[in-house]
C-alpha positions as CSV (number, residue, x, y, z in Angstrom):
1,M,-15.0,-30.4,13.6
2,Y,-12.1,-31.5,11.4
3,I,-10.9,-28.0,10.5
4,A,-8.4,-27.7,13.2
5,H,-7.3,-31.3,13.0
6,F,-6.2,-30.9,9.4
7,G,-4.7,-27.4,9.9
8,L,-7.4,-25.6,7.9
9,N,-9.0,-22.2,8.5
10,A,-12.4,-23.0,6.9
11,E,-14.5,-25.9,5.6
12,P,-13.2,-26.6,2.1
13,F,-16.0,-28.8,0.7
14,S,-19.2,-27.0,1.7
15,I,-21.9,-27.4,-0.9
16,T,-22.9,-23.7,-0.5
17,P,-22.0,-22.0,-3.8
18,D,-19.3,-19.7,-2.5
19,P,-17.6,-17.9,-5.5
20,H,-14.4,-17.6,-3.4
21,Y,-14.0,-21.4,-3.9
22,F,-14.9,-21.3,-7.6
23,Y,-12.6,-23.5,-9.6
24,L,-12.2,-22.6,-13.2
25,S,-11.9,-25.7,-15.3
26,K,-11.5,-25.3,-19.0
27,C,-15.3,-25.7,-19.5
28,H,-16.2,-23.3,-16.7
29,R,-13.7,-20.7,-17.9
30,E,-15.1,-20.8,-21.4
31,A,-18.7,-20.5,-20.1
32,L,-17.8,-17.6,-17.8
33,T,-16.0,-15.8,-20.6
34,H,-19.0,-16.2,-22.9
35,L,-21.4,-15.0,-20.2
36,L,-19.3,-11.9,-19.5
37,Y,-19.2,-11.2,-23.2
38,S,-22.9,-11.6,-23.6
39,V,-23.7,-9.4,-20.7
40,N,-21.3,-6.7,-22.0
41,E,-22.7,-6.9,-25.5
42,G,-26.3,-7.2,-24.3
43,P,-27.7,-9.5,-27.1
44,G,-30.9,-10.3,-25.1
45,F,-31.0,-14.0,-24.3
46,V,-28.4,-16.5,-23.0
47,L,-28.8,-20.2,-22.1
48,L,-26.5,-22.0,-19.6
49,T,-27.2,-25.7,-19.1
50,G,-25.5,-28.5,-17.2
51,E,-26.3,-31.7,-15.2
52,V,-27.2,-31.5,-11.5
53,G,-24.2,-30.5,-9.5
54,T,-21.9,-29.3,-12.3
55,G,-21.5,-25.7,-10.8
56,K,-24.1,-23.7,-12.6
57,T,-25.2,-21.6,-9.6
58,I,-21.7,-20.9,-8.4
59,L,-20.8,-19.8,-11.9
60,C,-23.7,-17.4,-11.9
61,R,-22.6,-16.0,-8.5
62,S,-19.1,-15.6,-9.8
63,L,-20.5,-13.7,-12.8
64,I,-22.5,-11.4,-10.6
65,E,-19.4,-10.6,-8.5
66,Q,-17.5,-9.5,-11.6
67,L,-20.2,-7.2,-13.0
68,P,-19.6,-3.4,-12.6
69,D,-21.6,-1.3,-10.2
70,T,-23.7,0.1,-13.1
71,V,-25.4,-3.3,-13.6
72,D,-28.5,-4.3,-11.6
73,V,-29.1,-8.0,-11.2
74,A,-32.3,-9.9,-10.4
75,F,-31.4,-13.5,-9.5
76,L,-34.4,-15.8,-9.2
77,Q,-33.8,-19.2,-7.8
78,N,-37.3,-20.4,-7.4
79,P,-38.9,-20.6,-10.8
80,R,-42.0,-22.6,-9.8
81,L,-44.1,-19.5,-10.2
82,A,-47.0,-18.3,-12.3
83,A,-46.4,-15.6,-14.8
84,I,-47.6,-12.8,-12.6
85,E,-45.7,-14.2,-9.6
86,L,-42.5,-14.2,-11.7
87,L,-42.9,-10.5,-12.4
88,A,-43.6,-9.8,-8.7
89,A,-40.4,-11.7,-7.8
90,L,-38.5,-9.7,-10.4
91,F,-39.9,-6.4,-8.9
92,D,-38.8,-7.5,-5.4
93,E,-35.3,-8.2,-6.6
94,L,-35.0,-4.8,-8.3
95,R,-36.7,-3.1,-5.4
96,I,-39.5,-1.7,-7.6
97,S,-42.7,-0.9,-5.6
98,Y,-46.0,-2.4,-6.7
99,D,-49.5,-3.1,-5.4
100,P,-49.8,-6.9,-5.1
101,Q,-53.5,-6.8,-4.8
102,R,-54.3,-4.6,-7.8
103,Y,-51.5,-5.1,-10.3
104,T,-52.3,-7.0,-13.4
105,L,-49.8,-8.4,-16.0
106,K,-50.2,-5.2,-18.0
107,D,-49.5,-3.1,-14.9
108,F,-46.4,-5.0,-14.2
109,T,-45.2,-4.7,-17.8
110,D,-45.9,-1.0,-18.0
111,A,-44.1,-0.3,-14.7
112,L,-41.1,-2.5,-15.7
113,T,-40.9,-0.7,-19.1
114,S,-40.8,2.6,-17.4
115,Y,-38.2,1.5,-14.9
116,L,-35.9,0.0,-17.6
117,L,-36.1,3.0,-19.8
118,T,-35.1,5.3,-16.9
119,A,-32.3,2.9,-16.0
120,H,-31.1,2.9,-19.6
121,Y,-31.1,6.8,-19.8
122,V,-29.0,7.1,-16.7
123,G,-26.4,4.5,-17.9
124,R,-27.5,1.5,-16.0
125,R,-28.2,-2.0,-17.3
126,T,-30.5,-4.7,-15.9
127,I,-30.0,-8.5,-16.0
128,L,-32.5,-11.2,-15.1
129,I,-31.0,-14.6,-14.1
130,I,-33.4,-17.5,-13.7
131,D,-31.9,-20.5,-12.0
132,E,-33.5,-24.0,-12.4
133,A,-35.3,-22.7,-15.5
134,Q,-36.2,-26.3,-16.5
135,N,-39.0,-26.0,-14.0
136,L,-40.7,-23.1,-15.8
137,T,-44.1,-23.8,-17.3
138,T,-44.8,-23.1,-20.9
139,E,-46.9,-20.1,-19.9
140,V,-44.1,-18.6,-17.9
141,L,-41.5,-19.2,-20.6
142,E,-43.8,-17.3,-23.0
143,Q,-43.9,-14.4,-20.5
144,V,-40.1,-14.5,-20.3
145,R,-40.0,-14.3,-24.1
146,L,-42.3,-11.2,-24.1
147,L,-39.9,-9.5,-21.7
148,T,-37.2,-9.5,-24.4
149,N,-39.6,-7.2,-26.4
150,L,-38.7,-4.4,-24.0
151,E,-36.3,-2.4,-26.0
152,T,-35.4,1.0,-27.5
153,S,-34.9,1.5,-31.2
154,N,-31.4,0.0,-31.0
155,H,-30.9,-1.6,-27.6
156,K,-32.4,-4.4,-25.5
157,L,-33.5,-3.1,-22.1
158,L,-33.3,-6.4,-20.3
159,Q,-30.6,-9.1,-20.5
160,I,-32.0,-12.6,-19.6
161,I,-29.9,-15.6,-18.6
162,L,-31.7,-18.9,-18.3
163,V,-29.8,-21.5,-16.1
164,A,-31.1,-25.0,-16.3
165,Q,-30.6,-28.7,-16.5
166,P,-30.4,-30.2,-20.1
167,A,-34.1,-31.0,-19.9
168,L,-34.9,-27.4,-20.8
169,N,-33.5,-28.0,-24.3
170,N,-36.2,-30.7,-24.9
171,L,-38.8,-28.2,-23.8
172,L,-37.5,-25.4,-26.1
173,N,-37.6,-27.8,-29.0
174,K,-41.3,-27.9,-28.9
175,N,-43.1,-26.1,-31.7
176,N,-45.0,-23.8,-29.4
177,L,-41.7,-22.4,-27.9
178,R,-39.8,-22.0,-31.2
179,Q,-40.0,-18.2,-31.0
180,L,-38.3,-18.3,-27.6
181,S,-35.7,-20.8,-28.8
182,Q,-34.8,-18.6,-31.8
183,R,-34.1,-15.6,-29.6
184,I,-31.4,-17.4,-27.6
185,T,-28.2,-16.0,-29.0
186,T,-25.7,-17.8,-26.8
187,R,-25.8,-21.4,-25.5
188,N,-23.3,-22.8,-23.1
189,R,-23.1,-26.2,-21.4
190,L,-21.2,-27.2,-18.4
191,T,-19.7,-30.7,-18.4
192,P,-18.2,-32.8,-15.5
193,L,-14.6,-32.4,-14.6
194,S,-11.9,-34.8,-16.0
195,A,-9.8,-36.9,-13.7
196,K,-7.0,-34.4,-13.8
197,E,-9.4,-31.5,-13.2
198,T,-10.9,-33.4,-10.3
199,T,-7.5,-33.6,-8.6
200,A,-6.9,-29.9,-9.3
201,Y,-10.4,-29.0,-8.0
202,I,-9.8,-30.8,-4.7
203,N,-6.3,-29.2,-4.2
204,H,-7.7,-25.8,-5.1
205,R,-10.4,-25.9,-2.5
206,L,-8.0,-27.2,0.1
207,S,-5.5,-24.5,-0.7
208,I,-8.2,-21.8,-0.4
209,S,-9.0,-23.2,3.1
210,G,-5.4,-23.0,4.2
211,A,-4.0,-26.5,3.6
212,S,-0.3,-26.4,3.4
213,S,0.1,-29.8,1.9
214,P,-2.1,-32.4,0.1
215,L,-4.6,-34.2,2.4
216,F,-5.7,-36.8,-0.1
217,T,-3.4,-39.5,-1.6
218,D,-3.2,-39.8,-5.3
219,A,-5.0,-43.1,-5.2
220,A,-7.8,-41.6,-3.1
221,M,-8.3,-38.7,-5.6
222,R,-8.5,-41.2,-8.5
223,L,-11.2,-43.1,-6.5
224,I,-13.1,-39.9,-5.8
225,Y,-13.2,-39.2,-9.5
226,R,-14.4,-42.7,-10.2
227,Y,-17.3,-42.5,-7.7
228,S,-18.2,-38.8,-8.4
229,A,-17.9,-39.0,-12.2
230,G,-16.4,-35.5,-12.0
231,I,-19.5,-33.9,-10.7
232,P,-18.3,-31.1,-8.3
233,R,-21.2,-31.5,-5.9
234,M,-20.5,-35.2,-5.5
235,I,-16.8,-34.5,-5.1
236,N,-17.7,-32.1,-2.3
237,N,-20.0,-34.6,-0.5
238,I,-17.4,-37.4,-0.7
239,C,-14.5,-35.2,0.4
240,N,-16.4,-33.6,3.2
241,R,-17.4,-37.0,4.6
242,A,-13.9,-38.4,4.1
243,L,-12.4,-35.6,6.1
244,S,-14.9,-36.2,8.9
245,D,-14.1,-39.9,8.9
246,G,-10.3,-39.2,8.8
247,Y,-10.7,-36.9,11.8
248,A,-12.7,-39.5,13.7
249,A,-9.9,-42.1,12.9
250,H,-7.1,-39.6,13.9
251,K,-5.6,-39.8,10.4
252,K,-3.6,-37.0,8.9
253,S,-4.2,-38.0,5.3
254,I,-7.1,-39.6,3.4
255,N,-6.5,-42.9,1.7
256,T,-8.7,-45.2,-0.4
257,K,-10.1,-47.1,2.5
258,I,-11.5,-43.9,4.0
259,I,-12.9,-42.9,0.6
260,D,-14.7,-46.2,0.2
261,K,-16.3,-45.8,3.6
262,A,-17.2,-42.1,2.9
263,V,-18.9,-43.1,-0.4
264,Q,-21.0,-45.7,1.3
265,E,-22.1,-43.2,3.9
266,V,-22.9,-40.5,1.3
267,R,-24.9,-42.9,-0.8
268,G,-26.6,-44.4,2.3
269,E,-25.4,-47.9,1.5
270,N,-24.9,-50.7,4.0
271,P,-21.5,-52.3,3.6
272,T,-22.7,-55.5,5.3
273,N,-25.6,-55.9,2.9
274,Q,-23.2,-55.3,0.0
275,R,-20.8,-58.0,1.2
276,R,-23.7,-60.3,1.7
277,L,-24.9,-59.8,-1.9
278,V,-21.4,-60.4,-3.2
279,I,-21.1,-63.7,-1.3
280,I,-24.5,-64.8,-2.6
281,G,-23.4,-64.0,-6.1
282,I,-20.2,-66.0,-5.8
283,I,-22.1,-69.0,-4.4
284,F,-24.6,-68.8,-7.2
285,L,-21.8,-68.8,-9.8
286,L,-20.2,-71.8,-8.1
287,I,-23.5,-73.7,-8.2
288,V,-23.9,-73.0,-11.9
289,A,-20.4,-74.1,-12.6
290,L,-20.8,-77.4,-10.8
291,L,-24.1,-78.1,-12.6
292,W,-22.5,-77.4,-15.9
293,W,-19.5,-79.7,-15.3
294,G,-21.9,-82.4,-14.1
295,I,-23.9,-82.5,-17.4
296,P,-23.0,-85.8,-19.2
297,K,-21.3,-85.3,-22.6
298,T,-23.0,-86.7,-25.7
299,P,-21.0,-89.8,-26.9
300,N,-19.5,-90.1,-30.4
301,Q,-19.8,-86.3,-30.9
302,P,-18.1,-85.5,-34.2
303,L,-15.0,-83.4,-34.0
304,T,-15.4,-82.1,-37.6
305,P,-18.5,-80.9,-39.5
306,P,-20.6,-83.9,-40.8
307,E,-20.0,-83.1,-44.4
308,S,-16.2,-83.4,-43.9
309,N,-14.5,-86.8,-44.4
310,L,-11.1,-85.5,-43.3
311,P,-9.7,-87.0,-40.1
312,P,-9.7,-84.6,-37.1
313,T,-6.7,-82.5,-36.9
314,V,-5.0,-80.8,-34.0
315,P,-5.2,-77.1,-34.4
316,T,-1.8,-75.4,-34.8
317,L,-1.0,-72.1,-33.1
318,P,0.0,-69.2,-35.4
319,K,3.7,-68.5,-35.5
320,P,4.7,-65.5,-33.4
321,V,5.0,-62.3,-35.4
322,P,8.4,-60.7,-34.9
323,T,8.2,-57.6,-32.8
324,D,8.8,-54.3,-34.7
325,V,11.9,-53.0,-33.0
326,K,11.3,-49.5,-34.3
327,K,7.8,-49.3,-32.8
328,V,9.1,-50.5,-29.4
329,E,11.8,-47.8,-29.5
330,K,9.2,-45.1,-30.1
331,I,7.0,-46.0,-27.1
332,A,9.8,-47.0,-24.8
333,P,10.7,-44.5,-22.1
334,P,13.7,-42.4,-22.9
335,P,16.6,-44.4,-21.4
336,N,18.7,-41.4,-20.4
337,L,15.9,-39.8,-18.4
338,I,14.9,-42.9,-16.6
339,Q,18.5,-43.7,-15.8
340,Q,19.0,-40.2,-14.4
341,L,15.8,-40.3,-12.4
342,Q,17.1,-43.4,-10.6
343,T,20.1,-41.4,-9.3
344,T,18.0,-38.7,-7.5
345,T,15.7,-38.5,-4.4
346,T,12.8,-36.3,-3.3
347,E,15.2,-34.7,-0.8
348,N,17.6,-33.8,-3.6
349,A,14.8,-32.1,-5.6
350,F,13.7,-29.9,-2.7
351,A,17.3,-29.1,-1.9
352,T,17.8,-27.9,-5.5
353,L,14.6,-25.8,-5.5
354,F,15.6,-24.1,-2.2
355,S,19.2,-23.5,-3.5
356,L,17.7,-21.5,-6.4
357,W,16.4,-19.1,-3.8
358,G,19.9,-19.0,-2.1
359,L,18.8,-21.3,0.8
360,D,20.2,-24.5,2.3
361,Y,17.2,-26.8,2.6
362,S,19.0,-29.2,5.1
363,N,19.7,-26.4,7.6
364,L,16.1,-25.1,7.8
365,T,13.8,-26.3,10.5
366,G,10.4,-27.7,10.0
367,E,8.5,-31.0,9.5
368,N,7.7,-30.3,5.8
369,V,8.5,-28.1,2.9
370,S,5.9,-25.4,3.8
371,Q,7.2,-25.0,7.3
372,R,10.8,-24.8,6.2
373,A,9.9,-22.2,3.5
374,A,7.9,-20.1,6.1
375,T,11.1,-19.7,8.2
376,Q,12.4,-17.6,5.2
377,K,9.1,-15.8,4.7
378,L,8.4,-17.9,1.6
379,A,5.2,-19.8,0.7
380,S,4.8,-23.0,-1.2
381,L,2.1,-23.5,-3.8
382,I,1.0,-27.1,-4.6
383,R,-1.2,-27.5,-7.7
384,T,-2.2,-30.0,-10.4
385,G,-2.0,-28.1,-13.6
386,T,-0.4,-27.7,-17.0
387,W,2.7,-26.2,-18.5
388,D,0.7,-23.0,-19.2
389,D,0.1,-22.7,-15.4
390,L,3.8,-23.0,-14.8
391,R,4.4,-20.3,-17.4
392,R,2.0,-18.0,-15.8
393,F,3.4,-18.6,-12.3
394,N,6.9,-18.3,-13.8
395,R,8.8,-19.9,-10.9
396,P,11.0,-23.0,-10.8
397,A,9.0,-25.9,-9.5
398,V,9.4,-29.5,-8.3
399,I,7.4,-31.8,-10.5
400,E,6.5,-35.5,-9.9
401,L,7.2,-38.0,-12.7
402,V,5.6,-41.4,-12.6
403,T,6.9,-44.3,-14.7
404,D,4.8,-47.0,-16.3
405,K,5.8,-49.3,-13.3
406,G,4.5,-46.8,-10.8
407,A,7.9,-45.5,-9.6
408,R,7.7,-41.9,-8.5
409,Y,10.5,-39.4,-8.9
410,H,10.8,-35.7,-8.2
411,V,12.9,-33.3,-10.3
412,V,13.1,-29.5,-10.7
413,V,12.0,-27.5,-13.7
414,T,14.5,-24.6,-13.8
415,H,13.8,-23.1,-17.2
416,L,10.9,-23.2,-19.7
417,Q,11.3,-22.0,-23.2
418,D,8.7,-22.8,-25.9
419,E,8.4,-26.6,-26.0
420,I,11.6,-27.3,-24.2
421,A,12.0,-27.6,-20.4
422,T,15.3,-27.7,-18.5
423,L,15.2,-30.3,-15.6
424,A,17.7,-30.3,-12.7
425,I,18.4,-33.9,-11.7
426,S,21.1,-34.8,-9.1
427,G,23.1,-31.6,-9.9
428,K,22.9,-32.0,-13.6
429,S,20.8,-30.1,-16.2
430,F,18.9,-31.8,-19.0
431,E,16.9,-30.1,-21.8
432,L,13.9,-32.2,-22.8
433,P,10.9,-31.7,-25.1
434,L,7.6,-31.2,-23.2
435,S,6.2,-34.2,-25.1
436,E,8.7,-36.5,-23.5
437,I,8.1,-35.2,-20.0
438,N,4.4,-35.5,-20.5
439,K,4.7,-39.3,-20.7
440,Y,5.5,-39.3,-17.0
441,W,4.1,-36.0,-15.6
442,L,0.4,-36.0,-14.4
443,G,0.4,-32.3,-13.7
444,Q,1.5,-32.1,-10.0
445,F,4.0,-29.4,-9.1
446,L,5.2,-27.4,-6.1
447,L,6.9,-24.0,-6.2
448,L,8.1,-21.3,-3.9
449,W,7.2,-17.7,-3.9
450,Q,7.4,-14.6,-1.6
451,P,4.0,-13.2,-0.5
452,P,3.6,-9.8,1.1
453,M,3.0,-11.4,4.4
454,L,2.4,-14.7,6.2
455,P,-0.1,-16.2,6.7
456,I,-1.5,-15.3,3.3
457,R,-4.6,-13.2,3.5
458,T,-7.2,-12.8,0.7
459,L,-7.6,-9.2,-0.2
460,R,-10.9,-7.7,-1.4
461,V,-12.8,-4.4,-1.4
462,G,-12.9,-3.1,2.2
463,T,-9.6,-4.8,3.3
464,S,-7.1,-2.4,4.9
465,N,-3.5,-3.6,5.6
466,K,0.0,-3.2,4.4
467,S,-0.5,-5.9,1.7
468,V,-2.7,-3.5,-0.2
469,I,0.3,-1.2,-0.6
470,W,2.3,-4.2,-1.9
471,I,-0.5,-4.8,-4.5
472,R,-0.5,-1.2,-5.6
473,K,3.3,-1.1,-6.1
474,H,3.3,-4.3,-8.2
475,L,0.5,-3.1,-10.4
476,D,2.4,0.1,-11.0
477,I,5.4,-1.9,-12.1
478,I,3.3,-3.9,-14.5
479,E,1.3,-0.9,-15.8
480,G,4.4,1.1,-16.3
481,G,3.2,3.9,-14.0
482,N,4.1,5.5,-10.7
483,S,0.9,6.5,-9.0
484,Q,2.6,7.1,-5.6
485,N,-0.7,5.9,-4.0
486,F,0.4,4.2,-0.8
487,S,-3.1,3.9,0.7
488,T,-3.8,0.7,2.7
489,N,-7.4,0.8,1.7
490,F,-8.7,-1.7,-1.0
491,N,-11.2,0.4,-2.9
492,Y,-13.3,-0.1,-6.0
493,M,-10.8,1.6,-8.2
494,L,-8.1,-0.9,-7.1
495,K,-10.6,-3.7,-7.8
496,E,-11.0,-2.5,-11.4
497,R,-7.2,-2.6,-11.8
498,I,-7.1,-6.1,-10.4
499,I,-9.8,-7.3,-12.7
500,A,-7.9,-6.0,-15.7
501,F,-4.8,-7.8,-14.5
502,Q,-6.7,-11.0,-14.0
503,H,-8.2,-10.9,-17.4
504,R,-4.7,-10.4,-18.9
505,Y,-3.2,-13.5,-17.2
506,A,-6.2,-15.9,-17.6
507,L,-7.1,-15.7,-13.9
508,N,-10.7,-15.7,-12.5
509,P,-11.5,-12.0,-13.0
510,D,-13.3,-11.5,-9.7
511,G,-11.3,-8.5,-8.4
512,V,-10.3,-10.5,-5.3
513,V,-6.6,-10.9,-4.7
514,G,-5.9,-14.5,-3.6
515,E,-2.8,-16.6,-3.6
516,Q,-2.6,-17.1,-7.4
517,T,-3.1,-13.4,-8.2
518,M,-0.5,-12.4,-5.7
519,L,1.9,-15.0,-7.0
520,I,1.7,-13.7,-10.6
521,L,2.0,-10.1,-9.4
522,Q,5.1,-11.1,-7.5
523,T,6.9,-12.5,-10.5
524,F,7.3,-9.0,-11.8
525,S,9.5,-8.0,-8.9
526,D,13.3,-8.6,-8.9
527,K,13.2,-11.1,-6.1
528,G,13.6,-14.8,-6.6
529,P,14.4,-17.1,-9.6
530,L,12.2,-17.2,-12.7
531,L,11.5,-19.8,-15.3
532,S,11.8,-17.2,-18.1
533,S,11.8,-13.5,-18.5
534,P,8.4,-12.0,-17.6
């Protein structure tokens, strides 16, 4: 119900594991890279673990989307099965016929061996992914181990990926499963998001759903991280509830008050009962304090130890240690930067950014940056990221700097070379080390770019429009070719080219052309300002 209210085109925080919304944190990126490598090399056994809600299932779905057409995948999500039932489920996934009334374990094994050998000879590979593998019994785990015995003289016929909560590690450490544990060649573990990644995660999902500006205040996102502990599923639950509450309250942005209410609703807590418990606790502490003060003091209590004959002395405070001026200077904010920040405004920063595109910000119509940019067929990208992200996007950007006192300033990064950034502040340029800027930059930035069309449409296999021609032309520029293929049809050959490009520029290699992939492709054209030569 809140989708139209907030100007979205889809629900951003559904708990359904949709790979389109998959956010690649550092941990998730490493795990996906290792899984892709393991699948391509085919070592036999892979283990992926993570706490509840850390994104194991969506990572697996993203992996499946990136596998070539020559790979057959059996994805089992209900592992509470007996050994023979597990094999039947595997046959169902691979569409192998069998007689459920007559097949024994040997029949299943013989038929599977025949199928895998045929698949291997015709150049196909087979992968078995078992989700929630911590629920497998010892008997079934042993049967899974036996499946890894299916091999040729130099090649495993079946690649197995176990996806589980950390409890599976305890099970694998048991003596009777040591053979299975020893066959696991790759182990990956997903961890919760950091505070910075939580902010980036929220903004990523909002952007995918069509948000043109942040919907959560900075304080609200910090509170979400505190309540969710960086668990993506909890973040989704809290954000989804908060957007519903914001819609009901006719709010256009989500603040900490709405987050508090949403958390209570998600957890099923009663705010009235909580306040009552707090009041009771305070009253109890007051009673204890009054009783303590009312206890009579023992007279003639010695002020010094009994064995001492010295008269009681008044303790003297230590003399203050002189402040080390050099240390203060090292941690103090650079005075020149702070002084310059005080001379600028947010309006000045956006005016500078638009001027780099040859535009007069003040003469454009619109209630916000995105609307003004759209009048010139430009799009704005809002992210929380790193200097590496800015290097990949390669466009000048407005960044937000926050001082120790909480003052917020906006400046423009106009050039980025190695560890030095050029900042435009009030019409002046300043070159500063990234280490100095990092003292005030929390990672938020906004940049402009020129998409093939507005509104931005995600392109994937089966799409057919003029944007596909735009994609082909930009890939030709990057690859140094001139295919002269002006087809509007997004086919599988184009998908393979996109995947190669995404791998090269550390993007999610899913073969789907979203906003970030388009943006990096567009930096190779001759339109618009760049941070550095591509």
